TORLOLO-458275 format. One line per field, with one value per residue (C-alpha): residue number from 1; residue in three letters; z, y, x. Coordinates in pm, 1 decimal, padded with zeros to 6 digits. Layout:
k (NUM/...)
r (Ala/...)
pz (Z/...)
py (Y/...)
px (X/...)
REM end
This chain:
k (1/2/3/4/5/6/7/8/9/10/11/12/13/14/15/16/17/18/19/20/21/22/23/24/25/26/27/28/29/30/31/32/33/34/35/36/37/38/39/40/41/42/43/44/45/46/47/48/49/50/51/52/53/54/55/56/57/58/59/60/61/62/63/64/65/66/67/68/69/70/71/72/73/74/75/76/77/78/79/80/81/82/83/84/85/86/87/88/89/90/91/92/93/94/95/96/97/98/99/100/101/102/103/104/105/106/107/108/109/110/111/112/113/114/115/116/117/118/119/120/121/122/123/124/125/126/127/128/129/130/131/132/133/134/135/136/137/138/139/140/141/142/143/144/145/146/147/148/149/150/151/152/153/154/155/156/157/158/159/160/161/162/163/164/165/166/167/168/169/170/171/172/173/174/175/176/177/178/179/180/181/182/183/184/185/186/187/188/189/190/191/192/193/194/195/196/197/198/199/200/201/202/203/204/205/206/207/208/209/210/211/212/213/214/215/216/217/218/219/220/221/222/223/224/225/226/227/228/229/230/231/232/233/234/235/236/237/238/239/240/241/242/243/244/245/246/247/248/249/250/251/252/253/254/255/256/257/258/259/260/261/262/263/264/265/266/267/268/269)
r (Ile/Ser/Pro/His/Met/Glu/Ala/Leu/Ile/Asn/Arg/Thr/Arg/Phe/Gln/Leu/Ala/Leu/Asn/Ser/Ser/Ser/Pro/Pro/Thr/Ile/Tyr/Phe/Cys/Glu/Pro/Lys/Tyr/Gln/Asp/Phe/Phe/Arg/Leu/Ile/Ser/Asp/Met/Phe/Pro/Glu/Tyr/Gln/Ile/Asp/Asp/Glu/Ser/Leu/Ala/Arg/Glu/Lys/Tyr/Trp/Tyr/Lys/Gly/Leu/Lys/Phe/Lys/Glu/Ser/Thr/Glu/Tyr/Asp/Leu/Phe/Val/Ser/Lys/Tyr/Asp/Tyr/Ala/Cys/Pro/Ala/Ser/Gly/Ser/Asn/Trp/Leu/Leu/Ser/Lys/Phe/Arg/Gly/Gln/Phe/Ile/Trp/Val/Thr/Ala/Glu/Ser/Tyr/Pro/Tyr/Pro/Arg/Ile/Arg/Gly/Val/Pro/Asp/Asp/Gln/Arg/His/His/Val/Val/Gly/Pro/Ser/Ile/Gly/Gly/Val/His/Asp/Phe/Pro/Leu/Thr/Tyr/Leu/Gln/Met/Val/Trp/Trp/Asp/Ala/Tyr/Arg/His/Ile/Leu/Pro/Pro/His/Val/Met/Val/Asp/Gly/Asn/Leu/Arg/Pro/Lys/Gly/Asn/Arg/Thr/His/Phe/Leu/Ile/Tyr/Ala/Gln/Asn/Asn/Cys/Val/Pro/His/Arg/Asn/Lys/Ala/Phe/Gly/Leu/Leu/Ser/Ser/Ile/Gly/Arg/Ala/His/His/Ser/Gly/Lys/Cys/Gly/Ala/Pro/Lys/Gly/Tyr/Asp/Asn/Val/Glu/Arg/Val/Arg/Ala/Gly/Ile/Asn/Ser/Tyr/Asn/Trp/Lys/Arg/Asn/Ala/Glu/His/Tyr/Ser/Asn/Tyr/Arg/Phe/Cys/Leu/Val/Met/Glu/His/Ser/Tyr/Asp/Pro/Glu/Val/Pro/Tyr/Tyr/Val/Thr/Glu/Lys/Ile/Leu/Leu/Ala/Phe/Val/Gly/Gly/Cys/Ile/Pro/Ile/Tyr/Tyr/Gly/Ser)
pz (00000.0/-00088.9/00199.1/00067.8/00058.9/00403.4/00547.4/00383.0/00528.3/00875.5/00846.6/00738.2/01035.8/01265.4/01118.6/01176.9/01533.2/01594.0/01526.7/01716.4/02060.3/02198.8/02035.1/02080.7/02433.9/02631.7/02986.5/03275.6/03637.3/03748.2/03794.2/03507.2/03659.0/03538.3/03292.7/03021.3/03032.3/02788.1/02563.1/02515.1/02480.5/02211.8/02024.5/01977.0/01929.8/01794.9/02115.2/02407.6/02750.9/03049.3/03361.9/03610.0/03548.3/03627.5/03909.3/04123.6/04397.6/04405.7/04061.2/03916.6/03985.5/03919.3/03555.0/03482.3/03464.8/03162.5/02985.5/02647.0/02494.4/02136.7/01977.9/01935.2/02305.2/02492.1/02856.1/02967.1/03298.6/03473.2/03533.4/03909.0/03949.4/04025.1/03945.8/04215.1/04221.2/04003.6/03733.5/03733.6/03706.1/03399.4/03232.6/03281.9/03183.1/02929.4/02788.1/02421.2/02332.2/02366.5/02687.5/02698.4/02993.1/03051.9/03235.6/03289.4/03447.0/03301.7/03439.4/03230.0/03231.3/03446.6/03233.5/03429.6/03547.8/03362.9/03085.6/02756.7/02577.7/02273.3/02028.5/02273.2/02520.1/02455.2/02668.1/02615.1/02773.2/02772.9/02858.6/02588.7/02507.2/02273.4/01904.2/01985.7/02229.5/02161.6/02275.6/02444.2/02695.7/03012.2/02897.1/02596.8/02816.2/03050.6/02765.0/02582.4/02898.6/03034.7/02823.0/02449.1/02408.9/02593.9/02477.5/02119.4/01965.5/01778.5/02103.8/02312.1/02089.6/02056.1/02359.2/02227.2/02225.3/02548.7/02858.6/03066.6/03445.3/03668.1/03759.3/04103.7/04241.3/04104.5/04111.0/04242.4/04301.3/04378.6/04420.5/04661.8/04503.5/04626.8/04420.3/04472.2/04132.5/04152.6/04509.4/04426.4/04116.7/04333.3/04582.1/04310.7/04146.6/04479.4/04450.9/04173.6/04362.2/04643.8/04556.9/04688.1/04736.0/04813.0/04863.0/05051.1/04859.8/04904.7/04886.7/05054.4/05370.1/05323.6/05099.0/05288.2/05016.5/05000.4/05147.7/05207.5/05085.1/05133.3/04820.4/04943.4/04656.2/04691.2/04479.8/04431.8/04306.1/04145.1/03834.3/04051.8/04019.3/03693.5/03886.0/04150.7/03882.9/03739.2/04026.0/03924.3/03651.0/03652.8/03741.5/03822.5/03651.2/03602.1/03556.3/03831.5/03581.6/03225.4/03035.3/02660.8/02625.6/02737.2/02501.0/02564.9/02937.5/02951.5/03235.4/03305.3/03477.8/03181.6/03050.9/03376.1/03349.0/03001.5/03121.1/03424.1/03217.3/03382.1/03211.3/03265.6/03378.2/03249.0/03241.5/03079.9/02747.9)
py (00000.0/00344.4/00589.4/00813.9/00527.8/00406.7/00755.6/00768.8/00430.7/00536.8/00860.4/00672.6/00437.1/00738.0/00893.4/00568.9/00559.9/00911.2/00784.0/00458.0/00369.6/00420.8/00745.1/00859.4/00991.7/01176.8/01044.5/01247.3/01155.5/01512.9/01808.8/02045.5/02323.8/02158.4/02387.0/02124.8/02035.7/02306.3/02256.8/01884.2/01926.8/02192.9/01980.3/01710.6/01897.5/01591.3/01398.3/01356.7/01446.1/01212.8/01358.1/01169.5/00794.3/00730.1/00983.0/00842.7/00595.9/00261.1/00321.0/-00014.8/-00210.6/00091.7/00122.6/00137.2/-00240.0/-00234.4/00071.4/-00013.5/00147.2/00188.0/00245.2/00615.2/00688.9/00904.9/00896.2/01220.9/01272.2/01416.8/01137.1/01199.7/01171.9/00839.6/00746.3/00581.4/00202.2/00145.1/00383.3/00230.2/-00116.5/-00012.8/00145.9/-00167.5/-00417.0/-00255.1/00066.3/00026.4/00380.8/00610.8/00735.4/01102.3/01197.2/01571.2/01725.7/02080.0/01981.8/01984.4/01649.0/01332.6/01167.7/00852.9/00575.1/00367.6/00035.2/-00254.3/-00036.8/-00076.7/00235.3/00166.4/00368.9/00400.4/00616.2/00981.0/01252.5/01611.1/01868.0/02014.9/01694.0/01435.6/01120.9/00900.3/00925.0/00942.7/01233.8/01592.3/01891.8/02167.3/02433.6/02501.0/02863.4/02745.7/02541.5/02832.8/03081.1/02869.3/02805.3/03159.8/03432.7/03364.6/03605.5/03897.9/03835.1/03701.9/03611.5/03938.1/04129.8/03902.7/03954.7/04332.6/04538.2/04835.5/04639.8/04443.9/04567.1/04839.5/04836.5/05141.4/05077.8/05233.9/05031.6/04928.4/04546.9/04242.0/03888.8/03643.0/03285.1/02997.2/02764.5/02923.0/02858.9/03036.9/03204.2/03370.0/03487.2/03629.0/03807.0/03964.7/04084.9/04234.1/04412.7/04568.9/04779.9/04972.4/05045.4/04935.8/04579.1/04391.3/04017.2/03809.7/03436.8/03240.8/03355.0/03665.9/03799.9/03634.4/03788.0/04118.7/04289.4/04549.7/04745.0/04486.8/04468.7/04181.4/04251.8/04044.3/03960.8/03681.7/03457.0/03082.9/02766.7/02779.8/03138.0/03191.3/03352.1/03656.0/03724.3/03904.2/04160.9/04181.4/04243.7/04538.1/04754.9/04715.2/04834.9/04515.3/04153.8/03900.5/03588.1/03363.8/02990.4/02768.9/02595.6/02600.4/02286.1/02311.6/01952.4/02056.5/02351.2/02346.5/02422.2/02762.8/02811.3/03060.7/03311.0/03532.4/03505.0/03647.3/03934.8/04013.9/03999.4/04216.5/04481.8/04479.5/04435.9/04075.9/04000.1/03645.7/03355.6/03022.1/02849.6)
px (00000.0/00135.9/00199.9/-00079.0/-00328.5/-00221.7/-00276.6/-00618.8/-00716.5/-00601.6/-00797.7/-01107.8/-01073.8/-01046.2/-01360.6/-01545.7/-01416.1/-01552.2/-01902.9/-01870.0/-02004.5/-01651.6/-01529.2/-01167.4/-01126.3/-00860.0/-00833.1/-00692.0/-00632.0/-00568.0/-00801.1/-00865.4/-00654.9/-00334.0/-00152.8/-00137.0/-00507.4/-00619.2/-00317.2/-00370.9/-00747.5/-00703.5/-00450.0/-00716.7/-01047.5/-01233.1/-01175.2/-01408.0/-01269.6/-01294.1/-01135.3/-01353.5/-01352.9/-00986.7/-00970.9/-01249.8/-01170.6/-01352.5/-01503.8/-01395.3/-01713.2/-01938.3/-01847.5/-01477.1/-01454.7/-01686.4/-01540.0/-01390.6/-01082.5/-00959.4/-00620.7/-00705.5/-00754.3/-00504.3/-00406.2/-00238.5/-00061.8/00238.0/00485.6/00487.8/00111.3/-00055.0/-00412.7/-00624.4/-00604.3/-00911.8/-00786.5/-00440.0/-00591.9/-00793.1/-00490.3/-00281.3/-00548.0/-00782.5/-00633.3/-00530.6/-00432.9/-00133.0/00030.9/00135.7/00358.6/00388.7/00683.7/00807.9/01139.2/01488.5/01599.5/01547.6/01208.6/01218.9/01077.6/00832.0/00967.4/00809.3/00668.3/00857.7/00977.9/00763.7/00560.0/00270.5/00462.4/00546.5/00704.4/00589.6/00820.0/01171.2/01355.0/01297.0/01486.5/01287.5/01209.6/00838.4/00870.3/00760.0/00971.0/00772.9/00873.1/00677.1/00657.7/00455.1/00220.3/00148.3/00122.1/-00134.6/-00332.8/-00349.6/-00190.4/-00215.4/-00508.3/-00348.8/00007.1/00007.1/00345.2/00397.4/00343.0/00564.7/00868.8/00830.4/00930.9/00737.1/00410.8/00442.7/00257.1/00421.7/00396.9/00400.4/00767.5/00736.1/01028.9/01368.5/01386.6/01200.9/01330.4/01049.9/01169.4/01118.8/01376.0/01697.1/02009.1/02344.1/02382.6/02039.3/02087.4/02430.2/02296.7/02027.9/02286.3/02507.2/02214.0/02119.5/02435.8/02260.0/01939.6/01713.7/01611.7/01308.3/01266.2/00959.4/00937.9/01202.4/01510.1/01721.8/02074.2/02374.4/02508.9/02685.8/02431.6/02230.2/02051.4/01771.5/01422.7/01183.0/00827.9/00514.9/00320.3/00092.1/00198.2/00249.6/00257.6/-00121.0/-00154.4/00185.2/00032.6/-00030.1/00342.2/00259.5/00054.2/00327.0/00592.0/00398.5/00526.2/00889.9/01121.0/01328.7/01243.5/01512.8/01374.4/01676.5/01625.4/01762.6/01991.4/02117.1/02205.7/02285.8/02169.7/01819.2/01751.3/01376.9/01401.7/01233.1/00985.4/00708.6/00940.6/01027.1/00670.0/00529.1/00778.3/00646.9/00285.7/00361.9/00536.5/00879.9/01215.3/01332.9/01688.3/01716.4/01960.2/01876.0/01814.8)
REM end
């Protein structure tokens, strides 16, 4: 069969599957607030969404046991998130589709013990290793989920079009993952002007031109950093690491600086 004919046959099979009693479905174990939920859902607009069946405890005998799966189904999850026992049982025994493992981290994806690295398993994120993986930065995931309408690409890359904050203060450093090179950079920059820090991280000892400010931001409302940044001329948004072998490791930090209207001081990919 020619490649063109094979693609046509596969497409026809997919169209038939769309109208079957078990149409192609994306399964999630996590709540909808995950950053990648909207991205994956929008990538496959023909698919139905099921974010309940696998996430509910003791659902096996109430319906999951009888749920059928097809080769077109997708299971999407972060690699460090586990489904309840009934959902995991269904995935191992009855799921026939593709596994998509989403990560935002720079370290290598830990392949699951006992699961072969075959064509059914794909990693989406900055740290990829297999031929069936898909490189994607965490910046792209967050941008698509929350900011693509207010910060389209042509605006993001043009400093004259990006939002402008009120720039009341000189510089803000808002991090909870404290690494030496970021803390030292913050201390050195404080020699230029009064520098503020929120979160757990600050300057090393010996730097006095710094001030701790309270922003009320934590791991659950971190997108509010964009509003926080709008009060500053500069934002220190360095990545915690840089590895030339992981070129897709770009997190939300510089994106939030753009949204907030400050000038990002950045280090990373």
